[in-house]
MARVEX-997204 format. One record per residue (C-alpha): chain; z, y, x. Coordinates in nm, 3 decimals. Example, Ala and Ser with C-alpha at 12.3 -4.5 7.8 and 13.67 -1.06 7.14 Angstrom:
<rs>
r zakol->A Z->0.780 Y->-0.450 X->1.230
r zakol->A Z->0.714 Y->-0.106 X->1.367
</rs>
This chain:
<rs>
r zakol->A Z->13.103 Y->10.433 X->4.239
r zakol->A Z->12.868 Y->10.155 X->4.137
r zakol->A Z->12.820 Y->9.884 X->4.395
r zakol->A Z->12.507 Y->9.703 X->4.500
r zakol->A Z->12.613 Y->9.344 X->4.549
r zakol->A Z->12.519 Y->9.141 X->4.852
r zakol->A Z->12.603 Y->8.797 X->4.982
r zakol->A Z->12.789 Y->8.811 X->5.312
r zakol->A Z->12.741 Y->8.473 X->5.472
r zakol->A Z->12.973 Y->8.565 X->5.754
r zakol->A Z->13.267 Y->8.615 X->5.515
r zakol->A Z->13.458 Y->8.328 X->5.355
r zakol->A Z->13.508 Y->8.342 X->4.980
r zakol->A Z->13.847 Y->8.473 X->4.883
r zakol->A Z->14.012 Y->8.204 X->4.672
r zakol->A Z->14.266 Y->8.382 X->4.459
r zakol->A Z->14.338 Y->8.342 X->4.091
r zakol->A Z->14.537 Y->8.531 X->3.833
r zakol->A Z->14.535 Y->8.577 X->3.459
r zakol->A Z->14.449 Y->8.866 X->3.234
r zakol->A Z->14.178 Y->9.127 X->3.248
r zakol->A Z->14.351 Y->9.444 X->3.135
r zakol->A Z->14.335 Y->9.756 X->3.346
r zakol->A Z->14.634 Y->9.820 X->3.567
r zakol->A Z->14.793 Y->10.156 X->3.498
r zakol->A Z->14.969 Y->10.384 X->3.742
r zakol->A Z->15.304 Y->10.341 X->3.570
r zakol->A Z->15.284 Y->9.962 X->3.614
r zakol->A Z->15.314 Y->10.004 X->3.990
r zakol->A Z->15.612 Y->10.097 X->4.206
r zakol->A Z->15.702 Y->10.464 X->4.217
r zakol->A Z->15.770 Y->10.645 X->4.547
r zakol->A Z->16.139 Y->10.657 X->4.455
r zakol->A Z->16.146 Y->10.278 X->4.411
r zakol->A Z->15.965 Y->10.218 X->4.738
r zakol->A Z->16.177 Y->10.458 X->4.938
r zakol->A Z->16.509 Y->10.359 X->4.783
r zakol->A Z->16.451 Y->9.988 X->4.832
r zakol->A Z->16.372 Y->10.056 X->5.199
r zakol->A Z->16.663 Y->10.295 X->5.240
r zakol->A Z->16.427 Y->10.571 X->5.350
r zakol->A Z->16.388 Y->10.939 X->5.263
r zakol->A Z->16.103 Y->11.067 X->5.051
r zakol->A Z->15.764 Y->11.104 X->5.216
r zakol->A Z->15.739 Y->11.411 X->5.440
r zakol->A Z->15.464 Y->11.531 X->5.671
r zakol->A Z->15.565 Y->11.541 X->6.037
r zakol->A Z->15.249 Y->11.662 X->6.208
r zakol->A Z->15.030 Y->11.970 X->6.215
r zakol->A Z->14.735 Y->11.985 X->5.978
r zakol->A Z->14.397 Y->11.907 X->6.137
r zakol->A Z->14.096 Y->12.083 X->5.984
r zakol->A Z->13.823 Y->11.821 X->5.943
r zakol->A Z->13.560 Y->12.089 X->5.879
r zakol->A Z->13.627 Y->12.279 X->6.201
r zakol->A Z->13.321 Y->12.317 X->6.424
r zakol->A Z->13.006 Y->12.118 X->6.354
r zakol->A Z->13.002 Y->11.829 X->6.105
r zakol->A Z->12.957 Y->11.583 X->6.391
r zakol->A Z->13.279 Y->11.699 X->6.557
r zakol->A Z->13.477 Y->11.508 X->6.294
r zakol->A Z->13.228 Y->11.294 X->6.100
r zakol->A Z->12.933 Y->11.060 X->6.140
r zakol->A Z->12.724 Y->10.849 X->5.905
r zakol->A Z->12.877 Y->10.504 X->5.872
r zakol->A Z->12.722 Y->10.266 X->6.125
r zakol->A Z->12.549 Y->10.547 X->6.314
r zakol->A Z->12.635 Y->10.786 X->6.594
r zakol->A Z->12.591 Y->11.116 X->6.407
r zakol->A Z->12.593 Y->11.258 X->6.053
r zakol->A Z->12.273 Y->11.235 X->5.851
r zakol->A Z->12.066 Y->11.551 X->5.811
r zakol->A Z->12.123 Y->11.558 X->5.434
r zakol->A Z->12.490 Y->11.638 X->5.494
r zakol->A Z->12.503 Y->12.017 X->5.532
r zakol->A Z->12.739 Y->12.314 X->5.523
r zakol->A Z->12.668 Y->12.587 X->5.268
r zakol->A Z->12.711 Y->12.963 X->5.304
r zakol->A Z->13.072 Y->12.941 X->5.186
r zakol->A Z->13.165 Y->12.676 X->5.442
r zakol->A Z->13.167 Y->12.376 X->5.207
r zakol->A Z->13.030 Y->12.042 X->5.320
r zakol->A Z->12.772 Y->11.912 X->5.074
r zakol->A Z->12.520 Y->11.635 X->5.024
r zakol->A Z->12.168 Y->11.767 X->4.967
r zakol->A Z->12.043 Y->11.510 X->4.715
r zakol->A Z->11.697 Y->11.660 X->4.669
r zakol->A Z->11.529 Y->11.367 X->4.846
r zakol->A Z->11.661 Y->11.047 X->4.695
r zakol->A Z->11.583 Y->10.708 X->4.841
r zakol->A Z->11.615 Y->10.360 X->4.698
r zakol->A Z->11.985 Y->10.361 X->4.783
r zakol->A Z->12.148 Y->10.702 X->4.820
r zakol->A Z->11.989 Y->11.008 X->4.976
r zakol->A Z->11.724 Y->11.004 X->5.249
r zakol->A Z->11.902 Y->11.132 X->5.559
r zakol->A Z->12.240 Y->11.089 X->5.393
r zakol->A Z->12.453 Y->10.778 X->5.400
r zakol->A Z->12.828 Y->10.754 X->5.367
r zakol->A Z->13.010 Y->10.991 X->5.601
r zakol->A Z->13.308 Y->10.849 X->5.789
r zakol->A Z->13.566 Y->11.013 X->6.012
r zakol->A Z->13.529 Y->10.975 X->6.386
r zakol->A Z->13.898 Y->10.884 X->6.409
r zakol->A Z->14.111 Y->10.619 X->6.242
r zakol->A Z->14.440 Y->10.717 X->6.079
r zakol->A Z->14.772 Y->10.544 X->6.017
r zakol->A Z->15.037 Y->10.705 X->5.790
r zakol->A Z->14.890 Y->11.035 X->5.676
r zakol->A Z->14.837 Y->11.298 X->5.410
r zakol->A Z->14.472 Y->11.379 X->5.341
r zakol->A Z->14.365 Y->11.671 X->5.125
r zakol->A Z->14.039 Y->11.821 X->5.006
r zakol->A Z->13.869 Y->11.995 X->4.716
r zakol->A Z->13.560 Y->11.839 X->4.560
r zakol->A Z->13.306 Y->11.919 X->4.295
r zakol->A Z->13.029 Y->11.696 X->4.165
r zakol->A Z->12.685 Y->11.766 X->4.020
r zakol->A Z->12.616 Y->11.701 X->3.652
r zakol->A Z->12.658 Y->11.332 X->3.563
r zakol->A Z->12.723 Y->11.263 X->3.933
r zakol->A Z->12.915 Y->10.994 X->4.118
r zakol->A Z->13.078 Y->10.981 X->4.461
r zakol->A Z->13.408 Y->10.872 X->4.610
r zakol->A Z->13.666 Y->10.892 X->4.886
r zakol->A Z->13.704 Y->10.555 X->5.057
r zakol->A Z->13.998 Y->10.509 X->5.289
r zakol->A Z->14.151 Y->10.254 X->5.528
r zakol->A Z->13.794 Y->10.176 X->5.625
r zakol->A Z->13.718 Y->9.925 X->5.899
r zakol->A Z->13.389 Y->10.031 X->6.060
r zakol->A Z->13.224 Y->9.721 X->6.207
r zakol->A Z->12.864 Y->9.610 X->6.250
r zakol->A Z->12.930 Y->9.303 X->6.031
r zakol->A Z->13.037 Y->9.529 X->5.742
r zakol->A Z->12.735 Y->9.733 X->5.625
r zakol->A Z->12.928 Y->9.951 X->5.376
r zakol->A Z->13.268 Y->10.124 X->5.380
r zakol->A Z->13.359 Y->9.970 X->5.042
r zakol->A Z->13.363 Y->9.623 X->5.195
r zakol->A Z->13.697 Y->9.713 X->5.355
r zakol->A Z->13.834 Y->10.034 X->5.203
r zakol->A Z->13.973 Y->10.110 X->4.855
r zakol->A Z->13.824 Y->10.411 X->4.678
r zakol->A Z->13.953 Y->10.718 X->4.500
r zakol->A Z->13.674 Y->10.774 X->4.250
r zakol->A Z->13.479 Y->11.099 X->4.214
r zakol->A Z->13.287 Y->11.121 X->3.886
r zakol->A Z->13.159 Y->11.346 X->3.612
r zakol->A Z->13.359 Y->11.173 X->3.340
r zakol->A Z->13.167 Y->11.351 X->3.064
r zakol->A Z->12.831 Y->11.180 X->3.107
r zakol->A Z->12.818 Y->10.929 X->3.392
r zakol->A Z->12.806 Y->10.575 X->3.246
r zakol->A Z->13.082 Y->10.457 X->3.480
r zakol->A Z->13.327 Y->10.667 X->3.277
r zakol->A Z->13.300 Y->10.408 X->2.999
r zakol->A Z->13.512 Y->10.181 X->3.220
r zakol->A Z->13.875 Y->10.293 X->3.229
r zakol->A Z->13.925 Y->10.217 X->3.600
r zakol->A Z->13.603 Y->10.391 X->3.707
r zakol->A Z->13.694 Y->10.751 X->3.622
r zakol->A Z->13.772 Y->11.041 X->3.853
r zakol->A Z->14.091 Y->10.986 X->4.051
r zakol->A Z->14.120 Y->10.616 X->3.970
r zakol->A Z->14.173 Y->10.348 X->4.230
r zakol->A Z->13.821 Y->10.228 X->4.166
r zakol->A Z->13.800 Y->9.911 X->3.953
r zakol->A Z->14.172 Y->9.848 X->3.996
r zakol->A Z->14.412 Y->10.115 X->3.863
r zakol->A Z->14.362 Y->10.377 X->3.592
r zakol->A Z->14.483 Y->10.722 X->3.693
r zakol->A Z->14.721 Y->10.894 X->3.453
r zakol->A Z->14.703 Y->11.164 X->3.339
r zakol->A Z->14.326 Y->11.206 X->3.325
r zakol->A Z->14.305 Y->11.564 X->3.446
r zakol->A Z->13.965 Y->11.603 X->3.613
r zakol->A Z->13.776 Y->11.930 X->3.571
r zakol->A Z->13.413 Y->11.945 X->3.451
r zakol->A Z->13.113 Y->11.900 X->3.678
r zakol->A Z->13.052 Y->12.206 X->3.893
r zakol->A Z->13.421 Y->12.299 X->3.908
r zakol->A Z->13.651 Y->12.236 X->4.204
r zakol->A Z->13.911 Y->11.959 X->4.189
r zakol->A Z->14.192 Y->11.930 X->4.443
r zakol->A Z->14.309 Y->11.590 X->4.566
r zakol->A Z->14.585 Y->11.465 X->4.791
r zakol->A Z->14.592 Y->11.115 X->4.933
r zakol->A Z->14.913 Y->10.974 X->5.081
r zakol->A Z->14.901 Y->10.656 X->5.291
r zakol->A Z->15.232 Y->10.537 X->5.437
r zakol->A Z->15.315 Y->10.188 X->5.562
r zakol->A Z->15.095 Y->10.027 X->5.296
r zakol->A Z->15.213 Y->10.254 X->5.015
r zakol->A Z->14.948 Y->10.483 X->4.862
r zakol->A Z->14.946 Y->10.780 X->4.624
r zakol->A Z->14.647 Y->10.950 X->4.460
r zakol->A Z->14.712 Y->11.311 X->4.357
r zakol->A Z->14.459 Y->11.508 X->4.152
r zakol->A Z->14.488 Y->11.873 X->4.053
r zakol->A Z->14.857 Y->11.885 X->4.137
r zakol->A Z->14.963 Y->11.564 X->3.961
r zakol->A Z->15.033 Y->11.220 X->4.102
r zakol->A Z->14.806 Y->10.988 X->3.903
r zakol->A Z->14.804 Y->10.658 X->4.097
r zakol->A Z->15.065 Y->10.477 X->4.308
r zakol->A Z->15.046 Y->10.130 X->4.458
r zakol->A Z->15.137 Y->9.917 X->4.758
r zakol->A Z->14.826 Y->9.785 X->4.930
r zakol->A Z->14.968 Y->9.463 X->5.069
r zakol->A Z->15.157 Y->9.156 X->4.952
r zakol->A Z->15.098 Y->8.918 X->4.663
r zakol->A Z->15.070 Y->9.180 X->4.383
r zakol->A Z->14.795 Y->9.354 X->4.583
r zakol->A Z->14.612 Y->9.026 X->4.636
r zakol->A Z->14.638 Y->8.955 X->4.264
r zakol->A Z->14.484 Y->9.293 X->4.179
r zakol->A Z->14.196 Y->9.231 X->4.417
r zakol->A Z->14.142 Y->8.888 X->4.260
r zakol->A Z->14.092 Y->9.056 X->3.921
r zakol->A Z->13.846 Y->9.312 X->4.058
r zakol->A Z->13.480 Y->9.308 X->4.159
r zakol->A Z->13.597 Y->9.287 X->4.522
r zakol->A Z->13.743 Y->8.938 X->4.486
r zakol->A Z->13.471 Y->8.773 X->4.698
r zakol->A Z->13.510 Y->9.014 X->4.992
r zakol->A Z->13.818 Y->8.915 X->5.196
r zakol->A Z->13.795 Y->9.223 X->5.419
r zakol->A Z->13.848 Y->9.448 X->5.116
r zakol->A Z->14.192 Y->9.607 X->5.117
r zakol->A Z->14.291 Y->9.411 X->5.424
r zakol->A Z->14.402 Y->9.711 X->5.631
r zakol->A Z->14.673 Y->9.971 X->5.570
r zakol->A Z->14.508 Y->10.213 X->5.812
r zakol->A Z->14.157 Y->10.309 X->5.916
r zakol->A Z->13.885 Y->10.567 X->5.872
r zakol->A Z->13.811 Y->10.787 X->5.570
r zakol->A Z->13.466 Y->10.795 X->5.411
r zakol->A Z->13.289 Y->11.040 X->5.179
r zakol->A Z->13.039 Y->10.848 X->4.970
r zakol->A Z->12.667 Y->10.910 X->4.933
r zakol->A Z->12.591 Y->10.780 X->4.584
r zakol->A Z->12.264 Y->10.970 X->4.558
r zakol->A Z->12.414 Y->11.266 X->4.370
r zakol->A Z->12.495 Y->11.618 X->4.490
r zakol->A Z->12.860 Y->11.654 X->4.585
r zakol->A Z->13.058 Y->11.926 X->4.765
r zakol->A Z->13.379 Y->11.915 X->4.971
r zakol->A Z->13.592 Y->12.195 X->5.115
r zakol->A Z->13.941 Y->12.247 X->5.263
r zakol->A Z->13.933 Y->11.900 X->5.420
r zakol->A Z->14.244 Y->11.843 X->5.628
r zakol->A Z->14.478 Y->11.566 X->5.742
r zakol->A Z->14.821 Y->11.536 X->5.902
r zakol->A Z->15.045 Y->11.257 X->6.022
r zakol->A Z->15.340 Y->11.124 X->5.826
r zakol->A Z->15.662 Y->10.995 X->5.969
r zakol->A Z->15.667 Y->10.616 X->6.002
r zakol->A Z->16.043 Y->10.601 X->5.940
</rs>
């Protein structure tokens, strides 16, 4: 993801400070074992039935952010995959596209999908999104799991901007993304503020999205002037229109125990 910056007069400036500019790595953050042991809780387990977020029409589960229905550029191919038809690009994103967002908000969940990106393409999965008419983009509230062709997109030159990373904040390790045009599987775990990014069967990012360490990470990122960013531990999930062709399949979600 590359962001177009804007001044939001309705938002106060976030006044946080911290030292250092090095990328945060996944192994610098708390592991699930540390989080669960300190809380005296069992390991994360799904407690609900999986919900297929591609069942029925696109609009049954998704709409374009800030609108009532999905844009016409979001389509389903002959194999049942959701994709962004990027043949008609606008100044920002695709004409008739826009960022998709779930119709429902979620709290404590597992989210899974497969994705593939076009050559040198860029997209993302933004989560814990607060959809509000004062927030014109999902990224103003939700953190992002990056989708990228690491081989040739210029964002890959930045170590926290590669596929699977917590965008601009934590480097995913190991770097295990498959080439453009091939399917990658991801799993996103969100539980009581604790988050895991899984990519192609490996856990590559862990963090806790609240408290002083989280605020310090935001203060070091490009989101430091947007106080709504990362402010919620629940919300909607968004699939980003970055103007490049991207495909999604096997999209599903289920509840996690809040114990």
